[in-house]
C-alpha positions as CSV (number, residue, x, y, z in Angstrom):
1,M,-19.0,-15.2,-3.5
2,I,-16.2,-14.3,-1.1
3,R,-16.2,-10.6,-0.1
4,L,-12.6,-9.3,0.2
5,F,-11.5,-6.1,1.8
6,S,-7.9,-5.2,0.6
7,T,-5.5,-2.4,1.1
8,L,-4.4,-0.7,-2.1
9,A,-0.8,-1.8,-1.6
10,V,-1.4,-5.3,-2.8
11,R,-4.1,-4.5,-5.5
12,L,-1.6,-4.8,-8.4
13,A,-0.7,-8.3,-7.4
14,L,-4.4,-9.3,-6.9
15,D,-5.5,-7.8,-10.2
16,A,-2.6,-9.2,-12.1
17,G,-3.7,-12.8,-11.6
18,L,-3.5,-13.8,-7.9
19,L,-7.3,-13.8,-7.5
20,D,-7.9,-15.3,-10.9
21,D,-5.5,-18.1,-9.9
22,F,-7.7,-18.8,-6.9
23,T,-11.0,-18.7,-8.8
24,A,-9.6,-21.1,-11.5
25,A,-8.4,-23.5,-8.8
26,T,-11.4,-23.5,-6.5
27,G,-14.3,-22.1,-8.5
28,H,-15.0,-19.4,-5.9
29,E,-15.5,-15.9,-7.1
30,V,-14.1,-13.0,-5.2
31,E,-15.7,-9.6,-4.8
32,T,-13.1,-6.9,-3.9
33,V,-13.3,-3.7,-2.0
34,Y,-10.0,-1.7,-2.3
35,D,-9.2,1.1,0.2
36,P,-6.4,2.1,2.6
37,T,-6.4,0.0,5.7
38,N,-7.6,2.9,7.9
39,V,-10.6,3.4,5.6
40,L,-11.4,-0.3,5.7
41,L,-11.2,-0.3,9.5
42,Q,-13.8,2.5,9.5
43,R,-16.1,0.3,7.4
44,I,-15.7,-2.5,9.9
45,E,-16.4,-0.1,12.8
46,D,-19.6,0.7,11.0
47,R,-20.4,-3.1,10.9
48,D,-19.7,-3.5,7.2
49,L,-17.8,-6.8,7.6
50,P,-15.7,-8.8,5.0
51,D,-15.2,-12.5,4.6
52,V,-11.5,-11.9,4.2
53,M,-9.4,-8.9,4.8
54,I,-5.9,-7.9,3.7
55,G,-4.3,-5.0,5.6
56,V,-1.5,-3.8,7.8
57,G,-0.5,-6.7,10.0
58,R,-0.5,-5.0,13.3
59,Q,-3.9,-3.5,12.8
60,L,-5.4,-6.9,11.7
61,A,-3.8,-8.4,14.9
62,E,-5.9,-5.9,16.9
63,L,-9.1,-7.1,15.1
64,V,-8.2,-10.7,15.9
65,V,-7.9,-9.9,19.6
66,A,-11.3,-8.1,19.4
67,G,-12.9,-11.2,17.8
68,V,-13.7,-9.5,14.5
69,L,-11.2,-11.5,12.5
70,D,-9.7,-15.0,12.9
71,E,-6.0,-15.6,13.1
72,A,-4.0,-13.5,10.5
73,A,-1.3,-14.8,8.3
74,E,1.5,-12.5,7.1
75,I,1.7,-12.4,3.3
76,A,4.2,-9.7,2.1
77,R,5.9,-6.5,3.0
78,V,6.7,-3.3,1.1
79,G,8.8,-0.2,1.6
80,V,8.1,3.5,0.7
81,G,9.4,5.0,-2.5
82,V,9.4,8.2,-4.6
83,A,8.1,8.7,-8.2
84,A,8.5,11.5,-10.7
85,P,6.4,12.6,-13.7
86,P,6.8,11.1,-17.2
87,G,9.4,12.9,-19.3
88,D,13.1,13.4,-20.1
89,T,14.1,15.4,-17.1
90,D,16.7,14.0,-14.7
91,L,15.5,12.1,-11.8
92,P,16.4,13.5,-8.4
93,D,19.0,12.0,-6.1
94,I,17.4,10.3,-3.1
95,S,20.2,7.9,-2.3
96,T,21.0,9.4,1.1
97,V,18.9,11.2,3.8
98,D,20.5,14.5,3.0
99,A,19.8,14.0,-0.8
100,L,16.2,13.1,0.0
101,K,15.8,16.2,2.1
102,A,17.1,18.4,-0.7
103,A,14.9,16.8,-3.3
104,L,11.8,17.2,-1.1
105,I,12.6,20.8,-0.3
106,G,13.3,21.6,-3.9
107,A,10.2,20.1,-5.3
108,R,7.4,22.4,-6.5
109,S,4.9,20.1,-4.8
110,V,5.2,16.6,-3.1
111,A,2.1,14.4,-3.1
112,Y,1.3,11.9,-0.4
113,S,-1.8,10.2,1.0
114,Q,-3.7,11.4,4.0
115,T,-5.0,8.0,5.1
116,G,-2.6,5.4,3.8
117,A,0.1,3.8,5.9
118,S,2.8,5.3,3.8
119,G,1.3,8.8,4.1
120,V,1.0,8.6,7.9
121,Y,4.7,7.5,8.0
122,F,5.9,10.1,5.6
123,A,4.2,12.9,7.6
124,S,6.1,11.8,10.6
125,L,9.3,11.5,8.6
126,L,9.0,15.1,7.5
127,R,8.7,16.2,11.1
128,D,11.7,14.1,12.1
129,L,13.8,15.6,9.3
130,G,12.7,19.1,10.4
131,I,11.3,20.0,7.0
132,A,7.5,19.5,7.6
133,D,6.6,23.2,7.3
134,R,8.5,23.8,4.1
135,V,7.3,20.7,2.3
136,N,3.7,20.8,3.5
137,A,3.3,24.5,2.5
138,R,3.3,23.3,-1.1
139,A,2.3,19.6,-0.7
140,T,-0.5,17.9,-2.6
141,V,-2.2,15.8,0.1
142,V,-4.8,13.4,-1.2
143,E,-7.3,11.6,1.0
144,K,-6.7,8.2,-0.6
145,G,-5.8,6.4,-3.8
146,F,-2.7,6.2,-5.9
147,V,-0.8,9.4,-5.4
148,A,1.4,9.0,-8.5
149,E,-1.7,10.0,-10.5
150,T,-1.0,13.6,-9.3
151,L,2.2,13.5,-11.4
152,L,0.2,12.9,-14.6
153,D,-2.0,16.0,-14.3
154,G,0.6,18.4,-13.0
155,R,-0.5,18.7,-9.4
156,A,2.8,17.5,-8.1
157,D,6.3,16.7,-9.3
158,L,7.2,14.1,-6.7
159,A,4.9,11.4,-5.2
160,V,5.7,9.4,-2.1
161,Q,3.9,6.2,-1.4
162,Q,4.5,2.5,-1.0
163,L,6.5,1.1,-3.9
164,S,3.7,-1.3,-5.0
165,E,1.2,1.6,-5.1
166,L,3.6,3.8,-7.2
167,R,3.9,0.9,-9.7
168,F,0.1,0.9,-10.1
169,V,0.6,4.1,-12.2
170,P,3.0,2.8,-14.9
171,E,3.3,6.2,-16.7
172,A,5.1,7.7,-13.6
173,R,8.8,7.1,-13.4
174,L,10.0,5.4,-10.2
175,V,12.9,7.3,-8.7
176,G,13.5,4.5,-6.2
177,P,13.0,3.5,-2.5
178,L,13.7,5.8,0.3
179,P,17.3,5.5,1.6
180,E,17.5,2.7,4.2
181,A,18.1,5.2,7.1
182,A,14.7,6.8,6.3
183,Q,12.9,3.7,5.1
184,H,9.8,2.2,6.6
185,Y,8.5,-1.3,5.8
186,T,4.9,-2.3,6.2
187,V,4.0,-5.9,6.7
188,F,0.6,-7.0,5.3
189,A,-1.5,-9.9,6.5
190,A,-4.6,-11.7,5.4
191,A,-7.3,-13.0,7.8
192,T,-10.8,-14.4,7.6
193,G,-13.7,-12.8,9.2
194,A,-14.8,-14.5,12.4
195,G,-17.2,-17.3,11.7
196,T,-16.7,-17.4,7.9
197,G,-16.5,-20.6,6.0
198,E,-14.1,-22.9,4.3
199,A,-14.0,-20.9,1.1
200,A,-12.7,-17.8,3.0
201,R,-10.1,-19.9,4.8
202,A,-9.0,-21.3,1.4
203,L,-8.5,-17.8,0.0
204,V,-6.3,-16.8,3.0
205,A,-4.2,-20.0,2.5
206,H,-3.9,-19.1,-1.2
207,L,-2.8,-15.5,-0.4
208,A,-0.2,-16.8,2.0
209,S,1.1,-19.6,-0.2
210,P,4.6,-19.9,-1.7
211,A,2.9,-19.7,-5.2
212,A,1.7,-16.2,-4.3
213,V,5.2,-14.9,-3.7
214,A,6.0,-14.4,-7.4
215,R,2.9,-12.3,-7.8
216,Y,3.8,-10.1,-4.9
217,R,7.4,-9.6,-6.2
218,D,6.2,-8.7,-9.6
219,A,4.0,-6.0,-8.0
220,G,6.9,-4.5,-6.1
221,L,6.3,-6.2,-2.7
222,E,8.7,-8.5,-0.9
223,A,8.3,-11.9,0.8
224,V,8.0,-11.6,4.6
């Protein structure tokens, strides 16, 4: 059994067949632990170590330098997007930075994650746009998880997260990616734990293979 720590951003691709493909080809079963990269890093800090980890590339690179992980391989990247609740109402315009600002200010409540890479970026974007106080006064900030779920129970009327995570909640309507001038891409990598065996190395090779690219694209990610 291979123990895999994975960021939520690639969960849809993994659950939709990427891990099943690996098990069918090799016979190795994979046990998954899904959490934001920052939460997974805390588990590692507490000496809960994986055989393989998928996370934000720059953070995995630091673990490689520290000797916790072996060399990491980049596997995919994803941008940040906006989703709206199910229904027949018009979707907001977010095609420009000014339109995005107006949509965020006009929303009853905007949901984003406290610990995920997209949430950390979005908090800084609000400050850069000069609207942090107005948006955060009514924001729905979740610790972790798929923030589009807040659209289904009425807690928020806009959700901001990485596009692949928004797509994990199919009932939510995808408004689109942030405009390019406000966009932020996160590159994800996979790495084996230091000293793990051939099965773990085979999983990383599978996650970084050309055959995996279609799975990532179907889940809203992009090839690196």
